[in-house]
N, C-alpha and C positions, 0 to 999 in steps of 0.2 A: 651444478644445476640439476634439480630433481626432475625426474620424468614420471610418467604415469605408472611405470613399473616399480618405481621406488616407494610408492605410497600405498597404504592400506585400502585406498579406494578400489584396488583391484579385486578385493574380496567380493564374491557375488552378493549383491544387495537383496534384502527380502523383497517379497512381492509388493508389500506396502509397509510403510512405517507409520503405525497408528499415531504416535505422538507428533510426528511431522505433519500429518494430515490435520490433526486436531489444532495444532498451532496455526496452520494456514486458515482453518475455519475461523478461529479466534481473530486473526488479522483481518479477515474478510469483514467480520462484524465491525471492527474498529474503523476500517476504511469507510464503510457506509455511514458511520456516525459523523465522520468529517465531511464526506462528500455531499450529504444531504443538505448541508447549510448553503451550498452553492446553488442548489436547485430551489431552495425555500425563499431565498432573498437575494435580489441583485445588489443589495448593499453590502453583502458579505465580501470582504476583500477590497472594498471601495474606499477604505480609509475613513469612512463615516458610519455612525450607527444607524440602524434601521429605525426610522421614526415611528413605525408601527409597534415595535417591540423594544422599547427602551426602558421598561420598568425594571426595578431592582431584581425582581424574580427572573426576568428574562436575561439580564446581564449575568446573574449568578449561574444560570444553566450554560450560557455561552462560556463563561469562565471555566466551569468544570470540564466542558467538552475540550476547550483549548488546552487546559492543563493535563488532562488524562489521555487525550486521543491525538490532538493535532501534532504533526511531525514525528509521531512515534510509530504509527501502524503501517504506513507505507514503508518505513524502514524495516519493520519486522517482515513485511511481505518481500522486500528486497533481500534480506538475509536468507529467507527460505528459498528464494529464487537461486541465489548462489549455491546453496546446499544441493538443491535439485539438480543443478548443472553437473555436479560430481556424480550423481546417480545416472544421469544421461551418459556421461563418459564411461562409467562402469558397465552399463548395459550394452553400449556400443562395442566395447572391447570383448566382453564375454560372448556376444552374439556374432562376433567377427565382422560386424558392419563398419563401414567407413564413417567415422564420427564427424569429421568436418563437413562434408556434404550434407549429412543428416541435419546438423545443427544450423547450417546456412539456410536450409529449407524451412526449418522450424522458426528461425528469426524472421524470415520473409513473411511467413504466415502470420506471425505475431504482429509485425509492422502493419500488414494490411488490415488485420482486425482492429489495431489501434487507430489507424487513420480513419477507418469508417466509423469507429466508436467516437472519435473526437469531433467529426463533422456532423454526425447524425444524432448523437446522444449526449456526449459529455465532453466539453472542451478541456477538462482537467485530466483526460486520459493519461495513463501511465504505461500502457502496453507498447505504444510506439517507442517511447523512451527506453523501455526494457529491451526492445528488439535491437536498438542501436548499441546500448551498453552491453548487451549480450555478445555482440561481435568483438568488443574490446575484451571482455572476459575470455572469449575464445582464443583471441590472439595472445593473451597472458596466461593461458592455462598451465604453462610449464614453470611459472614463477614459484619460487620458494615460499613457504609459509611466512617467514619473517619479512620478506619483501612485500608480500601481500598485505600484511598487517601495517607495515610502514606506509604503504600507498594508501591504505584505508584511512589512516590518521591524517595524512596530508589532505586527502580529498574532503575530509570533514572539517579540518581546521581552516583551509583557505577560504571557502565561501562564508563561513562564520565570521572570520576576521573582516572580510570585505564588508559584510552587512553591518557589523558593529561600527566600523569606521564611517560608513555612509550615514548611519543614524546619528553618530556623534557630530558629523559635519552638519547635518540638518539642524541638530540642537544648538550648535555654536554659531553657525553662519546663515542658516536658512531663515526666511521670514515666516510669517504665519501661513499656515496651509490654507488653501482655497476650499474651505469646507462647503461653502454655498455652491460652488461649481461642481464639486464632487457629488454633492447630494442631487443636483439637477441631472448629472450624467447617469447616476444610478437609477433615478426615477424613470429616465428615458429608456434605459436598458430594460428595466422591468416591464415597461409597456411593450417593448419588442419581444421579450420572452413570452408575453401573454398573447401575442398576435397569432396569425395563421402559421402553419408549418414553414412556409418560405421565410417569414420574418424571424422565426426561432432559429433556423439554420443560418441566416444572415448574421444574427447576433452572435451565434456561436463562432462563426468565422472571424468576426470582429474581436471577440474574446481571445481567440487563438493568436491573432495578430498582436494583441496587447500584452499577452502573458508569456510569450516565448522566452523572455529573459529569465523568468522564474525557473523554467526547465533547465536552461543552460547554466545558471548561476547556482540554483539551490537544489532542485530535485535531482538533476542528473548526477552531479558529483557525489551527493550524499547517498543516492541509490547505489552508485558504483562502489562506494566505500563499503556498503553493506553486502554487496555482491562478494567483495573480496573476503569479508568476515565469514559469510556463509560458505564460501568456497573452502576456506581453511577448516571450518567446522565439518564440512562434508568429507574432506579428505581424511579427517580423523574419525569419521563415522560416529559423531557424538550421539545421534539419535538412534543408532543401531547398537550402541554399547552403553546403554543407560546406567547400568550399575557402576561402570568405571567412572562416570561423571556425576554420580550423586552428590559428591562434596561440592562440585562446581555449581550444580543447580541450587544448593542450599546457600552458597556464598553470594551468588549473583544478586539476589534482592537487596541485601545489605549494601554491597558496593554500588549497585545502580541507583538505589534510592538516595544514598548520600550525596551523589552528584547530580542525578537526574531530577530529583524532586525540587530542589531550590531553583534550578534552571527552568523547570516547567511552570512553577509558580510565578517567576519573574516574567516569562514569556506570556502567560495567560493574562496577567495583570496589565502588562504593557499593551497587549493587542486588544483588550476589551476596554480599558479605561484611558489608554494613551493614544487613541487614534488621531492621526494628523499632527502629532507633536514631534515625531522623530524617535520617540521612545519605543514605538511598535517595531521600528526597524532594528533598533538595538536589541529589543526583546527577541526578535526573530533570529538575529545572529547568535545570541547566547542560547536560545532554545535549540538551534541546530547543533551547537557545540555539545550540549548536554543530553539531547534527546536519545542518542544511542545508548547511554547509560540506563535511561529509564526503560528503553526497549528491551535491553538485556535483563533488567530486573523483571519485567513482565515474563520473559522466557523462563527465568529461574522460578518465579512463583507458579507459573503454569505447570512446569515440569515437576515441581514438588507436589502440587495438587494432584496431578495425573498419577503420581506414584501410589496414592492411597486407593482403597477399594471404591470409595464414593467418587473420587476424582477420575478413576478409570472409566466410570459410567459417563462422566462429563466428556471425557476424550472420545469415547465411542459415539456420543451424541454430536459432537462437533466435526468429527472426522469426515462424514460423508459430504458435508458442505465444503470442506477443504479439498477433498478429492475432485470436486466439481468447481473449483475456485474460479476458473475462467468463465465458465457458463454463468455462474452466480454473480460474478462481478459485472458482466454485461447485462444480466437480467436486472440487477439493482439499478443500473443507469436507465434502463427502459422503464422500470416501474416509476422511478422518480421523475423522468421526463413526462410520463403520462399524468402523474399526479399534479405536477407543479407548473408545467409549461402549456403553451397553446396546443401542444399535441393532444391534450386530453382535458383534465379537469381545471387547469389554470389556477392552482391554489398558491402560486407564488405570492408572497406578501400577506398571506392569510393564515399561516400556520406558525405558532409560537415556537421558540427553541425547545420548550418542554414537549410540545406536540410532535416535533421532529424526532425527539428521543423515543417517544412511544411508537412512532411509525417504524423507526429502525428496529426496535425490539420485536414488533409484530412481523415485519417483512423478513427479518433474519430468522425468526422462529419458524415461519412458513418454509423458508429455504432449507432449514435443517430437516424438516419432516419430508419435504418433496425430494431432497437429495437422497435421503435414506431409502425412500420408496423407489426412486429411479435406479439407484445402484443395486437394489435387490433384484433388478430385472436386466440391467444393462451393464456392460463392462466399463463404459466411459460416459462422461457427460456429453451432451450433443456437440458443443464447441470443441471440447477436448478430443472427441472422436475425429472431427474434421482436421484439426491441427495435427493429430497423430498420423492421419492418412497422408497429409502433405510431408511430414517429416520422414516417414518410413517409405514413401513412394509406393504404397500399396493400400488396399482397403482392409483395415483390421476388422475382425468380427465385432459386431456391436452387441448382439444379444448374448446373455449368459446361457451356458448349457443348462438344460433342465436338471435340477438337483445340485447344481454347482454351489458351493458354500459362498456366503457373503463375506468378503475380506475387508 
């Protein structure tokens, strides 16, 4: 059984890994591209199309977002979480700190943030799930790389097979879906989202009660699988030894696209044009099974891009947002809640899928600029600083020393 001392994770990590931060920024943009649909329409995820935006152009944009973004970017974020876990291990060992108490405090802080986020801003929160799954990864941190890979495969395969079987059963044995009832329920939910803040929170609690099974059956196992994959990559220090893995970065797009692209096309087609038929459940299952391949294709494409001079500029532009990923993730939810719900402008049901894409690009572009400005003056993002204080059980310095270089 390998121990921490058996692995190259012991080597002192660099102060920052540019490509890792850039990938995290890239993942943050993709997550917003998916999450905004939940804010923009109560019909999203309700198994019925939004009657306000059912034109071919709207469906095409929905299809592109489903094909390119849905089920891929939270997996990328999960992979990076697993990788960062090994950096936390290495930092604790080299500082002489007790790793387990430190991580327990960190996971507690993450869970508290996630719970507040889920109730007040976004019922699709992933932070609380990460906090719980992080405890599992903590318990399994001594596992061998082959065992971690096998567990990742099982965790991906089981929910995918279950969903495919559920969808096939609906296709074979199920009667026609109650599209009228689903439409009425979505319309009522939209009215609740547009009501006063108390109505918005009440609706968010109802959604949490209705969607817990998605976390247990879908998000949780798949995120843990990518935790495992990121953990293996972190122990091998893939983002600290870029030249050693250049061949892998070049091969990943071909391998990933060969499997991931057909699965993504099937998933997107089933979820946009097969609503209420059972095909969308089959599509979700196949999408879950193939999404990791497309996720790793994105990693390979990004790492290949970042290797060039122009791509390095892109990496430097993305990295500050990635370094403040937690603050930016929460800020995205706050901005969307103010834009779309009764908290603020109440634009739910009034912005087309294409309009949502433009909002994402504008909002994330602003986050890139603000993150670079902030980190030119401070060591951490505001939420990252608070979480670090809890993790380390001390108050870390927030402001940078005058004349300190921007890393």
